[in-house]
Phi, psi and omega in degrees: 000328179296322179294321177293319177295321176296318179296319178296318178296319179294320177297319178295317178294324176296320178294320177296320180290327178289340176284347177272137183302317184300310183285328177296317176296323181297325184258327187243002176059038176187161179273144179285148175283169182297319180293318180298320178299315180296316180296317179296317179295318179295318178298320180297315180297316181296318182290321179293321176293326175296321176296321177298314180299319179297317180294319181291320181293321185278329185236004182094168187293309185293308181289329180295316179294319179296315177299317179298316179296320178295317179292325177295318178295318179296318178296320178295320179295313179297316180297316179297317179293320178296317180294328182281320189248328180221069186297332181291341180280347181299322181300325188259335186297311182294317181295318179295315180293326178294318177293318179296316180296321178294319178297318179292321181294328180284338179284000000 
């Protein structure tokens, strides 16, 4: 479940970074439209809140919030490093980790 929560947080951070003009241009060679920015931000908030709910349900309220914050910080660090050094991997990292996390969670 921790891997799935990390994947959700990474997906959310990726969506937040794609909502920024600078990072969107860096990866997609164009500026995002107003609707796309709103959709990306809304998706990011929903996915990050889903990760919070997953952490709270699996480990309890106190430990769940702490675990979620740690995973959110780790996702932000990974996202920042990917954007700085390997921006083309951002497109694939969240999706791959999300599939891997879901597969592990189902086992």
